Each structure stands twice: as C-alpha cells, then as structure tokens.
C-alpha positions, -999 to 999 in steps of 0.1 A, spaced: 200 -308 809 175 -331 788 141 -336 797 149 -377 794 170 -371 825 164 -383 860 136 -407 841 159 -431 818 195 -431 809 214 -415 775 221 -452 765 189 -465 765 172 -430 748 198 -439 718 184 -473 715 147 -469 719 144 -431 708 154 -430 674 128 -461 669 97 -438 683 108 -409 659 112 -430 633 72 -446 633 68 -415 646 81 -397 619 70 -427 591 32 -423 605 27 -390 600 36 -393 560 7 -418 564 -12 -410 579 -17 -381 557 -12 -399 524 -38 -425 528 -62 -401 543 -55 -379 515 -39 -349 530 -10 -348 507 -20 -357 480 -10 -328 456 30 -332 465 24 -373 456 55 -378 441 40 -410 424 0 -415 418 -16 -437 447 -20 -458 415 13 -456 412 20 -472 443 -5 -503 443 11 -508 410 42 -515 410 53 -518 446 57 -558 452 48 -558 479 24 -551 501 29 -522 537 14 -549 556 50 -566 556 66 -534 544 62 -532 587 68 -564 600 103 -566 579 111 -529 593 91 -543 629 115 -572 627 145 -552 621 141 -533 648 146 -562 672 184 -561 658 184 -523 660 179 -531 694 203 -555 699 228 -540 686 224 -505 698 230 -523 732 257 -541 720 269 -512 717 267 -494 747 274 -522 768 314 -520 753 311 -488 755 295 -475 784 318 -458 810 296 -465 839 296 -430 851 259 -415 852 246 -387 824 249 -358 851 279 -371 864 298 -372 831 309 -338 813 295 -330 783 315 -312 754 298 -275 746 272 -270 719 292 -262 691 319 -289 700 283 -315 698 269 -296 664 310 -300 648 309 -338 662 275 -344 649 285 -332 619 319 -351 615 295 -385 622 270 -371 588 296 -376 573 308 -405 586 277 -418 578 280 -407 541 312 -424 529 302 -456 549 264 -451 531 280 -447 500 304 -473 490 283 -501 503 255 -485 488 274 -486 454 291 -519 459 252 -538 468 245 -529 432 278 -529 414 278 -573 426 246 -586 407 245 -616 435 239 -591 468 218 -569 447 202 -600 436 196 -617 464 201 -585 494 199 -551 482 169 -555 464 147 -562 489 149 -523 493 139 -524 458 109 -537 457 93 -508 466 93 -485 432 72 -462 450 95 -451 484 80 -449 515 77 -434 542 85 -467 564 101 -482 540 134 -464 548 138 -491 569 125 -520 544 166 -540 541 179 -572 541 192 -578 577 223 -579 561 221 -547 547 203 -532 579 233 -548 605 266 -537 573 253 -502 563 228 -490 584 237 -504 618 279 -500 609 273 -474 595 258 -461 626 282 -476 652 318 -463 628 300 -427 630 293 -429 666 331 -443 671 347 -417 645 332 -385 667 336 -393 695 302 -384 705 286 -390 747 257 -410 742 236 -375 750 248 -363 721 241 -394 701 209 -395 709 207 -366 689 223 -379 660 206 -411 654 173 -397 664 189 -370 628 194 -395 612 159 -409 609 142 -388 604 165 -376 572 162 -416 557 124 -413 564 130 -378 552 145 -395 520 114 -418 514 82 -398 519 72 -400 483 61 -365 485 77 -329 472 72 -298 497 77 -267 472 91 -235 487 106 -198 467 140 -221 452 124 -244 440 137 -268 471 115 -290 494 104 -278 531 103 -312 549 130 -319 580 166 -311 568 155 -310 533 169 -273 532 199 -281 539 209 -307 517 204 -315 474 204 -352 490 162 -350 491 130 -370 485 132 -356 449 169 -375 443 164 -401 463 129 -407 443 158 -406 404 173 -442 426 147 -462 423 138 -454 390 142 -478 366 169 -461 350 181 -451 382 195 -475 395 230 -462 388 230 -428 402 232 -411 430 234 -441 455 241 -409 487 220 -410 518 210 -404 543 227 -369 546 247 -353 516 254 -355 481 284 -346 475 302 -385 471 278 -389 444 296 -359 430 330 -366 436 325 -403 417 309 -389 388 270 -410 398 251 -373 406 225 -375 388 201 -339 388 164 -338 383 139 -309 382 107 -316 396 75 -308 367 44 -311 384 18 -332 364 -10 -330 355 -43 -341 373 -15 -332 407 9 -338 427 42 -335 408 72 -355 391 108 -360 390 121 -365 365 158 -373 354 177 -351 337 198 -371 316 242 -364 312 250 -354 280 
C-alpha cells in the first residue's frame, strides 16, 4: 500500500514524482541559500557564483524545465512499452528485501552508464564543446542546475541511463517510483553547493552518509583543474577509483565563513 494508490497509477507517479521531488528539494536549497540561512555551509561564496557562472539562474531554470518535458515524454514512452495493463493493486509486488536489492542493482547500472558516458563526453572534444560544456557553464554548482544539460546529453546519459537501469533491475513500476525519486534527490545533492560537516568529516545531506560521492567530490569535477577527474555520478565513486580518475579532496573552512573543497593532487 502506497499513499497514491487509488488516486493515480504507479506509471503516472513514475513520470511526475521525480520532477516534483527535484523542484521541491532543489527549491529548498536555492531558497535557503538566497535567504543567507546556509551561507556558513557554502562551498563557494555568493560572489564566486555571480562571477564564475556563465549562465544566469533564470536560464538554468528554463533549460531544466524544457528537459523535463523531454523527460515526461521519455517516461510515457517507456511505460507504454513496459506496462502489462494489469492494475497496480493486482500486481504482486516483490518483498521489501528484493525491492532493496533491485534498487541497489539499478544504482550500480546507472553509475556505470553515467560514468563511461560522462567520461567520454569530456574526452571527445566535439562532444564536450557542443554538448557537455553546457553543464559546465555552472562552474559553481547549483541545486537547480543538476539537470542543466544539453538535450542530447540528457536523452543519452540521464534518461537513457534511467531506462537501462530500470530494465536490467526488473523493478515493478511501484519500485521504479522510489528509485527515480532517489536519483533525483542524489543528483540535486551532488550539485547543491553546500557542505554539512559531521563527526566523521562527511556530509549529512540525504544519502551522503552512505556514499563517498558527495557535494564536495562533484564540486572538484566542476573546478578548472578537475575536469579530468571525479566523473562518477550520481550514487557511488568506485568507478573513478577503479579507472584511475579518482581525485580525493579535503574540505577546509574558508576565512570569512563557509567551506571550500581542495583537491589533493596525486604524486
């Protein structure tokens, strides 16, 4: 039993819930940063964002909204092909442990798809110049900019990776809702631009206690010298470690308030 049962189908929730979650979570960060409430947790000063970013926030929002129209169309097409026509209440849902295993499998599949596609976008000069560079116009990552990509990249990496992950994991549409919302949350976390220290020196934003791929980790990738490192997204960092593109970093307190991620260069 889920709260939307009897109101909307699992397929409808899988189409729209990740988008709603994206804007609620990203909007929270943007509002808190705009109000100054999270200034002491910033990885970059407000002035850095205004100076370094090559695209205004209004254009980022418009770009993301356009991509989410494409996301809705892709989800509708996917569900139209995979739907069994059986009502959700008649579908036998796997046990909770099985659903958790399916979600974990989908995370690893999505990470593999994203890592190699993302890395290739950087290594291919044509694709970087004409496609992936759009995302890197945000030198200082922003929560709402997690999905600010070229349409081709969004279709191949983000949506394509999502479809492949769902197909390989064998989830029911109900479990897919959970996974897709988790992916939205983690994508926003990676680009939120804030750091919440804890006793272990980590980041207590949602999911970040469980993984090494955190906001500071991805911030390094957006830095001018970090473009050849830390391609892993959205969940784990093991592909970087396995493929030799891992760039460790330390998070230091910035004079005047906030934090900054510093690369620890390899010998």
